[in-house]
VORO-670653 format. One record per residue (C-alpha): x, y, z; residue in one letter. Coordinates in Angstrom, 3 decimals. Layout:
<roke><X>X</X><Y>Y</Y><Z>Z</Z><code>A</code></roke>
...
This chain:
<roke><X>207.246</X><Y>101.286</Y><Z>50.035</Z><code>M</code></roke>
<roke><X>204.828</X><Y>99.614</Y><Z>52.486</Z><code>P</code></roke>
<roke><X>201.177</X><Y>99.627</Y><Z>51.465</Z><code>A</code></roke>
<roke><X>198.853</X><Y>102.042</Y><Z>53.234</Z><code>S</code></roke>
<roke><X>196.555</X><Y>99.958</Y><Z>55.424</Z><code>I</code></roke>
<roke><X>193.732</X><Y>100.811</Y><Z>57.745</Z><code>Q</code></roke>
<roke><X>191.773</X><Y>98.677</Y><Z>60.170</Z><code>L</code></roke>
<roke><X>188.255</X><Y>98.997</Y><Z>58.779</Z><code>S</code></roke>
<roke><X>186.493</X><Y>96.986</Y><Z>61.460</Z><code>E</code></roke>
<roke><X>187.387</X><Y>95.087</Y><Z>64.592</Z><code>C</code></roke>
<roke><X>185.693</X><Y>93.398</Y><Z>67.517</Z><code>S</code></roke>
<roke><X>186.421</X><Y>90.803</Y><Z>70.137</Z><code>Y</code></roke>
<roke><X>184.547</X><Y>88.827</Y><Z>72.750</Z><code>G</code></roke>
<roke><X>183.831</X><Y>85.500</Y><Z>74.381</Z><code>K</code></roke>
<roke><X>181.980</X><Y>82.577</Y><Z>72.856</Z><code>T</code></roke>
<roke><X>180.765</X><Y>79.272</Y><Z>74.222</Z><code>G</code></roke>
<roke><X>179.977</X><Y>80.469</Y><Z>77.751</Z><code>V</code></roke>
<roke><X>177.902</X><Y>77.594</Y><Z>79.115</Z><code>R</code></roke>
<roke><X>175.518</X><Y>78.258</Y><Z>81.989</Z><code>L</code></roke>
<roke><X>173.002</X><Y>76.118</Y><Z>83.855</Z><code>V</code></roke>
<roke><X>170.973</X><Y>78.048</Y><Z>86.432</Z><code>K</code></roke>
<roke><X>168.654</X><Y>76.305</Y><Z>88.885</Z><code>V</code></roke>
<roke><X>166.069</X><Y>78.535</Y><Z>90.552</Z><code>E</code></roke>
<roke><X>164.461</X><Y>76.885</Y><Z>93.572</Z><code>R</code></roke>
<roke><X>160.936</X><Y>77.757</Y><Z>94.636</Z><code>H</code></roke>
<roke><X>160.329</X><Y>75.244</Y><Z>97.394</Z><code>G</code></roke>
<roke><X>159.596</X><Y>71.881</Y><Z>95.804</Z><code>A</code></roke>
<roke><X>159.234</X><Y>73.494</Y><Z>92.381</Z><code>R</code></roke>
<roke><X>162.459</X><Y>74.131</Y><Z>90.514</Z><code>H</code></roke>
<roke><X>163.119</X><Y>76.009</Y><Z>87.290</Z><code>E</code></roke>
<roke><X>166.163</X><Y>75.454</Y><Z>85.114</Z><code>M</code></roke>
<roke><X>167.886</X><Y>77.421</Y><Z>82.377</Z><code>K</code></roke>
<roke><X>170.506</X><Y>75.835</Y><Z>80.100</Z><code>D</code></roke>
<roke><X>172.213</X><Y>78.573</Y><Z>78.080</Z><code>L</code></roke>
<roke><X>175.127</X><Y>79.190</Y><Z>75.751</Z><code>R</code></roke>
<roke><X>176.140</X><Y>82.865</Y><Z>75.733</Z><code>V</code></roke>
<roke><X>178.298</X><Y>84.778</Y><Z>73.265</Z><code>E</code></roke>
<roke><X>179.531</X><Y>88.328</Y><Z>73.918</Z><code>I</code></roke>
<roke><X>180.992</X><Y>90.629</Y><Z>71.274</Z><code>Q</code></roke>
<roke><X>182.463</X><Y>94.111</Y><Z>71.837</Z><code>F</code></roke>
<roke><X>182.758</X><Y>96.777</Y><Z>69.135</Z><code>F</code></roke>
<roke><X>184.649</X><Y>99.986</Y><Z>69.781</Z><code>G</code></roke>
<roke><X>187.989</X><Y>101.792</Y><Z>69.979</Z><code>A</code></roke>
<roke><X>190.318</X><Y>98.804</Y><Z>69.900</Z><code>F</code></roke>
<roke><X>192.508</X><Y>99.801</Y><Z>66.962</Z><code>D</code></roke>
<roke><X>195.625</X><Y>100.200</Y><Z>69.119</Z><code>A</code></roke>
<roke><X>195.259</X><Y>96.704</Y><Z>70.534</Z><code>A</code></roke>
<roke><X>195.387</X><Y>95.239</Y><Z>67.035</Z><code>Y</code></roke>
<roke><X>197.976</X><Y>97.500</Y><Z>65.450</Z><code>S</code></roke>
<roke><X>200.225</X><Y>98.322</Y><Z>68.438</Z><code>E</code></roke>
<roke><X>199.540</X><Y>95.613</Y><Z>70.991</Z><code>G</code></roke>
<roke><X>198.161</X><Y>98.230</Y><Z>73.397</Z><code>D</code></roke>
<roke><X>195.715</X><Y>96.428</Y><Z>75.705</Z><code>N</code></roke>
<roke><X>194.733</X><Y>99.323</Y><Z>77.966</Z><code>R</code></roke>
<roke><X>191.153</X><Y>99.384</Y><Z>76.603</Z><code>L</code></roke>
<roke><X>190.774</X><Y>95.602</Y><Z>76.386</Z><code>I</code></roke>
<roke><X>188.543</X><Y>94.041</Y><Z>79.039</Z><code>L</code></roke>
<roke><X>189.668</X><Y>90.406</Y><Z>79.277</Z><code>P</code></roke>
<roke><X>187.295</X><Y>87.905</Y><Z>77.730</Z><code>T</code></roke>
<roke><X>187.662</X><Y>85.877</Y><Z>80.941</Z><code>D</code></roke>
<roke><X>186.030</X><Y>88.833</Y><Z>82.723</Z><code>T</code></roke>
<roke><X>183.155</X><Y>88.668</Y><Z>80.252</Z><code>M</code></roke>
<roke><X>182.671</X><Y>84.986</Y><Z>81.129</Z><code>K</code></roke>
<roke><X>182.724</X><Y>85.741</Y><Z>84.853</Z><code>N</code></roke>
<roke><X>180.189</X><Y>88.536</Y><Z>84.381</Z><code>T</code></roke>
<roke><X>177.697</X><Y>86.083</Y><Z>82.904</Z><code>V</code></roke>
<roke><X>177.919</X><Y>83.919</Y><Z>86.020</Z><code>Y</code></roke>
<roke><X>177.793</X><Y>86.831</Y><Z>88.457</Z><code>V</code></roke>
<roke><X>174.694</X><Y>88.377</Y><Z>86.860</Z><code>L</code></roke>
<roke><X>173.075</X><Y>84.936</Y><Z>86.782</Z><code>A</code></roke>
<roke><X>173.769</X><Y>84.589</Y><Z>90.490</Z><code>G</code></roke>
<roke><X>172.498</X><Y>88.050</Y><Z>91.411</Z><code>Q</code></roke>
<roke><X>168.943</X><Y>87.591</Y><Z>90.149</Z><code>A</code></roke>
<roke><X>166.632</X><Y>85.286</Y><Z>88.260</Z><code>A</code></roke>
<roke><X>167.584</X><Y>85.006</Y><Z>84.600</Z><code>I</code></roke>
<roke><X>164.051</X><Y>85.349</Y><Z>83.306</Z><code>G</code></roke>
<roke><X>163.585</X><Y>85.228</Y><Z>79.547</Z><code>E</code></roke>
<roke><X>166.788</X><Y>85.187</Y><Z>77.535</Z><code>I</code></roke>
<roke><X>165.934</X><Y>88.454</Y><Z>75.771</Z><code>E</code></roke>
<roke><X>165.882</X><Y>90.258</Y><Z>79.123</Z><code>Y</code></roke>
<roke><X>169.068</X><Y>88.551</Y><Z>80.326</Z><code>F</code></roke>
<roke><X>170.787</X><Y>89.675</Y><Z>77.128</Z><code>G</code></roke>
<roke><X>169.679</X><Y>93.248</Y><Z>77.813</Z><code>M</code></roke>
<roke><X>171.025</X><Y>93.057</Y><Z>81.376</Z><code>R</code></roke>
<roke><X>174.418</X><Y>91.906</Y><Z>80.132</Z><code>L</code></roke>
<roke><X>174.583</X><Y>94.556</Y><Z>77.407</Z><code>A</code></roke>
<roke><X>173.637</X><Y>97.345</Y><Z>79.828</Z><code>N</code></roke>
<roke><X>176.214</X><Y>96.154</Y><Z>82.368</Z><code>H</code></roke>
<roke><X>179.075</X><Y>96.265</Y><Z>79.876</Z><code>F</code></roke>
<roke><X>178.071</X><Y>99.608</Y><Z>78.310</Z><code>L</code></roke>
<roke><X>177.720</X><Y>101.331</Y><Z>81.680</Z><code>E</code></roke>
<roke><X>181.237</X><Y>100.297</Y><Z>82.763</Z><code>R</code></roke>
<roke><X>183.171</X><Y>100.627</Y><Z>79.494</Z><code>N</code></roke>
<roke><X>183.144</X><Y>104.027</Y><Z>77.798</Z><code>A</code></roke>
<roke><X>185.325</X><Y>102.701</Y><Z>74.966</Z><code>Q</code></roke>
<roke><X>182.466</X><Y>100.534</Y><Z>73.677</Z><code>L</code></roke>
<roke><X>180.471</X><Y>101.654</Y><Z>70.661</Z><code>A</code></roke>
<roke><X>178.241</X><Y>98.584</Y><Z>70.589</Z><code>K</code></roke>
<roke><X>177.706</X><Y>95.307</Y><Z>72.405</Z><code>V</code></roke>
<roke><X>176.157</X><Y>92.203</Y><Z>70.909</Z><code>R</code></roke>
<roke><X>174.863</X><Y>89.447</Y><Z>73.185</Z><code>I</code></roke>
<roke><X>173.795</X><Y>86.170</Y><Z>71.556</Z><code>S</code></roke>
<roke><X>172.085</X><Y>83.507</Y><Z>73.648</Z><code>I</code></roke>
<roke><X>171.007</X><Y>79.984</Y><Z>72.749</Z><code>V</code></roke>
<roke><X>168.752</X><Y>78.106</Y><Z>75.158</Z><code>E</code></roke>
<roke><X>168.218</X><Y>74.359</Y><Z>75.300</Z><code>K</code></roke>
<roke><X>164.605</X><Y>73.619</Y><Z>76.156</Z><code>L</code></roke>
<roke><X>164.032</X><Y>71.427</Y><Z>79.207</Z><code>W</code></roke>
<roke><X>160.560</X><Y>70.481</Y><Z>80.421</Z><code>Q</code></roke>
<roke><X>159.785</X><Y>69.686</Y><Z>84.047</Z><code>A</code></roke>
<roke><X>158.776</X><Y>66.109</Y><Z>84.882</Z><code>I</code></roke>
<roke><X>156.506</X><Y>65.525</Y><Z>87.840</Z><code>G</code></roke>
<roke><X>152.860</X><Y>64.976</Y><Z>88.652</Z><code>C</code></roke>
<roke><X>150.554</X><Y>63.707</Y><Z>91.397</Z><code>N</code></roke>
<roke><X>152.112</X><Y>66.006</Y><Z>93.959</Z><code>G</code></roke>
<roke><X>155.684</X><Y>64.811</Y><Z>93.445</Z><code>R</code></roke>
<roke><X>158.457</X><Y>67.439</Y><Z>93.708</Z><code>P</code></roke>
<roke><X>159.094</X><Y>69.157</Y><Z>90.398</Z><code>Q</code></roke>
<roke><X>162.858</X><Y>68.765</Y><Z>90.387</Z><code>D</code></roke>
<roke><X>163.327</X><Y>66.570</Y><Z>87.311</Z><code>S</code></roke>
<roke><X>163.469</X><Y>67.573</Y><Z>83.656</Z><code>F</code></roke>
<roke><X>163.610</X><Y>66.157</Y><Z>80.147</Z><code>R</code></roke>
<roke><X>165.242</X><Y>67.708</Y><Z>77.086</Z><code>L</code></roke>
<roke><X>162.810</X><Y>68.607</Y><Z>74.292</Z><code>L</code></roke>
<roke><X>164.862</X><Y>67.241</Y><Z>71.410</Z><code>G</code></roke>
<roke><X>167.264</X><Y>69.364</Y><Z>69.365</Z><code>S</code></roke>
<roke><X>165.060</X><Y>72.469</Y><Z>69.260</Z><code>E</code></roke>
<roke><X>166.645</X><Y>75.674</Y><Z>70.562</Z><code>L</code></roke>
<roke><X>165.383</X><Y>79.089</Y><Z>71.577</Z><code>R</code></roke>
<roke><X>167.605</X><Y>81.981</Y><Z>70.483</Z><code>T</code></roke>
<roke><X>168.002</X><Y>85.681</Y><Z>71.166</Z><code>A</code></roke>
<roke><X>170.391</X><Y>88.379</Y><Z>69.936</Z><code>V</code></roke>
<roke><X>170.556</X><Y>91.750</Y><Z>71.687</Z><code>V</code></roke>
<roke><X>172.516</X><Y>94.638</Y><Z>70.158</Z><code>E</code></roke>
<roke><X>172.922</X><Y>97.942</Y><Z>72.014</Z><code>D</code></roke>
<roke><X>174.853</X><Y>100.929</Y><Z>70.630</Z><code>N</code></roke>
<roke><X>173.910</X><Y>103.261</Y><Z>73.523</Z><code>R</code></roke>
<roke><X>171.305</X><Y>105.131</Y><Z>71.462</Z><code>S</code></roke>
<roke><X>169.302</X><Y>102.152</Y><Z>70.232</Z><code>E</code></roke>
<roke><X>168.654</X><Y>98.576</Y><Z>71.292</Z><code>T</code></roke>
<roke><X>167.638</X><Y>95.902</Y><Z>68.800</Z><code>S</code></roke>
<roke><X>166.252</X><Y>92.535</Y><Z>69.855</Z><code>I</code></roke>
<roke><X>165.977</X><Y>89.467</Y><Z>67.652</Z><code>R</code></roke>
<roke><X>164.325</X><Y>86.325</Y><Z>68.976</Z><code>A</code></roke>
<roke><X>164.130</X><Y>82.986</Y><Z>67.299</Z><code>G</code></roke>
<roke><X>163.922</X><Y>79.242</Y><Z>67.165</Z><code>V</code></roke>
<roke><X>166.469</X><Y>76.850</Y><Z>65.664</Z><code>A</code></roke>
<roke><X>166.382</X><Y>73.193</Y><Z>64.636</Z><code>D</code></roke>
<roke><X>162.594</X><Y>72.936</Y><Z>64.856</Z><code>L</code></roke>
<roke><X>162.105</X><Y>69.547</Y><Z>63.197</Z><code>A</code></roke>
<roke><X>158.940</X><Y>69.250</Y><Z>61.083</Z><code>V</code></roke>
<roke><X>157.630</X><Y>66.780</Y><Z>58.521</Z><code>L</code></roke>
<roke><X>154.442</X><Y>66.413</Y><Z>56.508</Z><code>K</code></roke>
<roke><X>153.459</X><Y>63.249</Y><Z>54.654</Z><code>T</code></roke>
<roke><X>151.068</X><Y>64.699</Y><Z>52.047</Z><code>S</code></roke>
<roke><X>149.903</X><Y>67.943</Y><Z>50.427</Z><code>R</code></roke>
<roke><X>153.447</X><Y>68.701</Y><Z>49.324</Z><code>S</code></roke>
<roke><X>154.315</X><Y>68.979</Y><Z>45.633</Z><code>A</code></roke>
<roke><X>157.182</X><Y>70.100</Y><Z>43.426</Z><code>F</code></roke>
<roke><X>156.416</X><Y>70.395</Y><Z>39.717</Z><code>A</code></roke>
<roke><X>156.694</X><Y>72.702</Y><Z>36.690</Z><code>N</code></roke>
<roke><X>160.282</X><Y>73.612</Y><Z>37.607</Z><code>F</code></roke>
<roke><X>163.062</X><Y>74.767</Y><Z>35.294</Z><code>L</code></roke>
<roke><X>165.013</X><Y>72.027</Y><Z>33.543</Z><code>R</code></roke>
<roke><X>168.313</X><Y>71.793</Y><Z>31.730</Z><code>D</code></roke>
<roke><X>170.407</X><Y>68.948</Y><Z>30.316</Z><code>E</code></roke>
<roke><X>171.534</X><Y>67.908</Y><Z>33.808</Z><code>Y</code></roke>
<roke><X>168.082</X><Y>67.696</Y><Z>35.395</Z><code>T</code></roke>
<roke><X>167.046</X><Y>64.209</Y><Z>36.489</Z><code>T</code></roke>
<roke><X>164.545</X><Y>65.060</Y><Z>39.247</Z><code>L</code></roke>
<roke><X>161.005</X><Y>63.874</Y><Z>38.575</Z><code>R</code></roke>
<roke><X>157.987</X><Y>66.046</Y><Z>39.165</Z><code>E</code></roke>
<roke><X>155.746</X><Y>65.039</Y><Z>42.036</Z><code>T</code></roke>
<roke><X>152.390</X><Y>66.061</Y><Z>43.431</Z><code>Q</code></roke>
<roke><X>152.760</X><Y>64.021</Y><Z>46.608</Z><code>D</code></roke>
<roke><X>156.045</X><Y>63.855</Y><Z>48.495</Z><code>R</code></roke>
<roke><X>157.358</X><Y>63.968</Y><Z>52.032</Z><code>L</code></roke>
<roke><X>158.375</X><Y>67.458</Y><Z>53.133</Z><code>L</code></roke>
<roke><X>160.905</X><Y>67.385</Y><Z>55.963</Z><code>S</code></roke>
<roke><X>162.896</X><Y>70.281</Y><Z>57.391</Z><code>S</code></roke>
<roke><X>164.658</X><Y>71.670</Y><Z>60.446</Z><code>N</code></roke>
<roke><X>163.243</X><Y>75.161</Y><Z>60.593</Z><code>V</code></roke>
<roke><X>165.289</X><Y>78.064</Y><Z>61.914</Z><code>S</code></roke>
<roke><X>163.554</X><Y>81.426</Y><Z>62.293</Z><code>A</code></roke>
<roke><X>164.718</X><Y>84.750</Y><Z>63.686</Z><code>Q</code></roke>
<roke><X>162.447</X><Y>87.758</Y><Z>64.032</Z><code>W</code></roke>
<roke><X>163.100</X><Y>91.399</Y><Z>64.936</Z><code>S</code></roke>
<roke><X>160.930</X><Y>93.227</Y><Z>67.426</Z><code>Y</code></roke>
<roke><X>159.773</X><Y>96.791</Y><Z>66.909</Z><code>K</code></roke>
<roke><X>158.931</X><Y>96.666</Y><Z>70.585</Z><code>S</code></roke>
<roke><X>159.252</X><Y>93.898</Y><Z>73.160</Z><code>L</code></roke>
<roke><X>156.494</X><Y>93.678</Y><Z>75.722</Z><code>G</code></roke>
<roke><X>156.602</X><Y>92.393</Y><Z>79.257</Z><code>Q</code></roke>
<roke><X>155.967</X><Y>88.754</Y><Z>78.349</Z><code>D</code></roke>
<roke><X>158.607</X><Y>87.640</Y><Z>75.855</Z><code>A</code></roke>
<roke><X>157.918</X><Y>83.969</Y><Z>76.608</Z><code>A</code></roke>
<roke><X>154.249</X><Y>84.216</Y><Z>75.584</Z><code>T</code></roke>
<roke><X>155.152</X><Y>85.992</Y><Z>72.338</Z><code>T</code></roke>
<roke><X>157.860</X><Y>83.447</Y><Z>71.541</Z><code>W</code></roke>
<roke><X>155.509</X><Y>80.537</Y><Z>72.134</Z><code>Q</code></roke>
<roke><X>152.799</X><Y>82.180</Y><Z>70.025</Z><code>A</code></roke>
<roke><X>155.162</X><Y>82.803</Y><Z>67.089</Z><code>V</code></roke>
<roke><X>156.347</X><Y>79.202</Y><Z>67.274</Z><code>R</code></roke>
<roke><X>152.727</X><Y>77.980</Y><Z>67.226</Z><code>C</code></roke>
<roke><X>151.937</X><Y>80.091</Y><Z>64.146</Z><code>V</code></roke>
<roke><X>154.945</X><Y>78.662</Y><Z>62.309</Z><code>L</code></roke>
<roke><X>153.866</X><Y>75.108</Y><Z>63.132</Z><code>L</code></roke>
<roke><X>150.177</X><Y>75.676</Y><Z>62.376</Z><code>D</code></roke>
<roke><X>150.886</X><Y>77.164</Y><Z>58.945</Z><code>V</code></roke>
<roke><X>153.357</X><Y>74.420</Y><Z>58.068</Z><code>F</code></roke>
<roke><X>150.719</X><Y>71.813</Y><Z>58.917</Z><code>A</code></roke>
<roke><X>147.841</X><Y>73.516</Y><Z>57.097</Z><code>A</code></roke>
<roke><X>149.616</X><Y>74.744</Y><Z>53.975</Z><code>H</code></roke>
<roke><X>149.059</X><Y>73.167</Y><Z>50.548</Z><code>E</code></roke>
<roke><X>152.699</X><Y>73.285</Y><Z>49.532</Z><code>S</code></roke>
<roke><X>153.882</X><Y>73.738</Y><Z>45.961</Z><code>R</code></roke>
<roke><X>157.497</X><Y>73.959</Y><Z>47.143</Z><code>S</code></roke>
<roke><X>159.534</X><Y>74.592</Y><Z>50.272</Z><code>V</code></roke>
<roke><X>159.791</X><Y>78.221</Y><Z>49.123</Z><code>Q</code></roke>
<roke><X>156.001</X><Y>78.433</Y><Z>48.931</Z><code>H</code></roke>
<roke><X>155.533</X><Y>77.107</Y><Z>52.465</Z><code>T</code></roke>
<roke><X>158.357</X><Y>79.218</Y><Z>53.911</Z><code>L</code></roke>
<roke><X>156.738</X><Y>82.390</Y><Z>52.562</Z><code>Y</code></roke>
<roke><X>153.336</X><Y>81.423</Y><Z>53.970</Z><code>A</code></roke>
<roke><X>154.858</X><Y>80.811</Y><Z>57.407</Z><code>M</code></roke>
<roke><X>156.745</X><Y>84.106</Y><Z>57.475</Z><code>G</code></roke>
<roke><X>153.808</X><Y>86.133</Y><Z>56.197</Z><code>R</code></roke>
<roke><X>151.502</X><Y>84.634</Y><Z>58.825</Z><code>A</code></roke>
<roke><X>153.862</X><Y>85.774</Y><Z>61.584</Z><code>V</code></roke>
<roke><X>153.975</X><Y>89.350</Y><Z>60.268</Z><code>L</code></roke>
<roke><X>150.205</X><Y>89.399</Y><Z>59.794</Z><code>D</code></roke>
<roke><X>149.596</X><Y>88.172</Y><Z>63.339</Z><code>R</code></roke>
<roke><X>152.191</X><Y>90.129</Y><Z>65.347</Z><code>F</code></roke>
<roke><X>152.318</X><Y>93.906</Y><Z>64.970</Z><code>A</code></roke>
<roke><X>155.352</X><Y>94.016</Y><Z>67.286</Z><code>C</code></roke>
<roke><X>157.484</X><Y>92.146</Y><Z>64.711</Z><code>I</code></roke>
<roke><X>158.772</X><Y>93.994</Y><Z>61.648</Z><code>D</code></roke>
<roke><X>161.025</X><Y>91.354</Y><Z>60.046</Z><code>E</code></roke>
<roke><X>161.496</X><Y>87.597</Y><Z>60.034</Z><code>I</code></roke>
<roke><X>164.220</X><Y>85.453</Y><Z>58.499</Z><code>K</code></roke>
<roke><X>163.474</X><Y>81.800</Y><Z>57.834</Z><code>L</code></roke>
<roke><X>165.836</X><Y>79.008</Y><Z>56.884</Z><code>S</code></roke>
<roke><X>164.346</X><Y>75.667</Y><Z>55.838</Z><code>M</code></roke>
<roke><X>166.762</X><Y>73.006</Y><Z>54.615</Z><code>P</code></roke>
<roke><X>164.924</X><Y>70.457</Y><Z>52.521</Z><code>N</code></roke>
<roke><X>165.691</X><Y>67.115</Y><Z>54.179</Z><code>R</code></roke>
<roke><X>165.091</X><Y>64.715</Y><Z>51.334</Z><code>H</code></roke>
<roke><X>163.289</X><Y>61.407</Y><Z>51.834</Z><code>C</code></roke>
<roke><X>163.856</X><Y>59.104</Y><Z>48.875</Z><code>Q</code></roke>
<roke><X>161.187</X><Y>56.605</Y><Z>47.853</Z><code>L</code></roke>
<roke><X>162.603</X><Y>53.082</Y><Z>48.049</Z><code>V</code></roke>
<roke><X>162.365</X><Y>50.991</Y><Z>44.878</Z><code>D</code></roke>
<roke><X>160.761</X><Y>47.699</Y><Z>45.933</Z><code>L</code></roke>
<roke><X>160.285</X><Y>46.380</Y><Z>42.391</Z><code>S</code></roke>
<roke><X>163.289</X><Y>43.982</Y><Z>42.647</Z><code>P</code></roke>
<roke><X>161.248</X><Y>42.207</Y><Z>45.317</Z><code>F</code></roke>
<roke><X>158.109</X><Y>42.204</Y><Z>43.152</Z><code>K</code></roke>
<roke><X>156.462</X><Y>44.695</Y><Z>45.466</Z><code>M</code></roke>
<roke><X>154.832</X><Y>48.039</Y><Z>44.896</Z><code>E</code></roke>
<roke><X>155.637</X><Y>51.055</Y><Z>47.050</Z><code>N</code></roke>
<roke><X>152.549</X><Y>53.284</Y><Z>47.240</Z><code>P</code></roke>
<roke><X>154.450</X><Y>56.236</Y><Z>48.691</Z><code>N</code></roke>
<roke><X>154.998</X><Y>54.505</Y><Z>52.042</Z><code>E</code></roke>
<roke><X>158.609</X><Y>53.318</Y><Z>52.402</Z><code>V</code></roke>
<roke><X>161.365</X><Y>55.951</Y><Z>52.301</Z><code>F</code></roke>
<roke><X>165.008</X><Y>56.340</Y><Z>53.203</Z><code>V</code></roke>
<roke><X>165.998</X><Y>59.715</Y><Z>54.718</Z><code>P</code></roke>
<roke><X>168.966</X><Y>61.441</Y><Z>53.080</Z><code>I</code></roke>
<roke><X>170.888</X><Y>63.719</Y><Z>55.457</Z><code>D</code></roke>
<roke><X>173.194</X><Y>65.235</Y><Z>52.849</Z><code>E</code></roke>
<roke><X>173.129</X><Y>66.871</Y><Z>50.438</Z><code>P</code></roke>
<roke><X>169.999</X><Y>68.854</Y><Z>51.234</Z><code>S</code></roke>
<roke><X>168.274</X><Y>71.828</Y><Z>49.698</Z><code>G</code></roke>
<roke><X>168.798</X><Y>75.136</Y><Z>51.488</Z><code>L</code></roke>
<roke><X>165.855</X><Y>77.530</Y><Z>51.271</Z><code>I</code></roke>
<roke><X>166.091</X><Y>80.931</Y><Z>52.995</Z><code>E</code></roke>
<roke><X>164.248</X><Y>84.241</Y><Z>52.836</Z><code>A</code></roke>
<roke><X>163.705</X><Y>87.439</Y><Z>54.787</Z><code>V</code></roke>
<roke><X>160.224</X><Y>88.951</Y><Z>54.959</Z><code>L</code></roke>
<roke><X>159.697</X><Y>92.467</Y><Z>56.268</Z><code>Q</code></roke>
<roke><X>156.956</X><Y>95.027</Y><Z>56.475</Z><code>R</code></roke>
<roke><X>156.754</X><Y>97.688</Y><Z>53.803</Z><code>C</code></roke>
<roke><X>158.045</X><Y>101.086</Y><Z>54.888</Z><code>A</code></roke>
<roke><X>154.532</X><Y>102.580</Y><Z>54.777</Z><code>S</code></roke>
<roke><X>153.214</X><Y>100.206</Y><Z>57.472</Z><code>E</code></roke>
């Protein structure tokens, strides 16, 4: 007898929608470089179990919608563009229970001074700005973030008094390099009219605390960074931080009859430590 099976969850969408939008204001140009992902949740059981596509909006249509909405108006901040996309799909598709829009933005900075036209740009490294908008018709949640924010400090970073077993070879240290590619994502209780200013301010707090903190571990610094964001921004109720520990190994120069006073290192890409945590406000706040 065939087993009784139910489809407990299903979704579909479009990923990897690349978009570059140039907005021209005379000699001054603005540019957005985005990667958009769209995910639909809703009454699609028949499409999976019976091959009935009558409620399936093609994912190619989703891709085209991104370009059309980008052409109709200025993109603005990615949080707002995500809301525009979510609203568009919900208004036209009654079968949807929820839409999730995820956007990743490469950060380009304008190049130009001394009156020259501002039509040239440079990429600001690997750092990315992120946003995730979820709308279930009755509630909209917005998560903003930063990814691959490369940081490194050359002192005031220790790791000692840790648990040991028979396989532990790591030495304790009171002075090591601390290197990481920080990824952070925070949830807004409410998003004001200037998402860019808030995003920049959160990023500055993360960097300032990393630089100032007397670190006893990556965990210790991660917590200090997340707490500072929640203390500073009443509009944020939760933040998730991921900080891989990019090891820098002290080079042994003794075979060359030289000392190495904590100056010459070799970076180790893999393996790396993976430190993550979510900080949120207590329910009473």
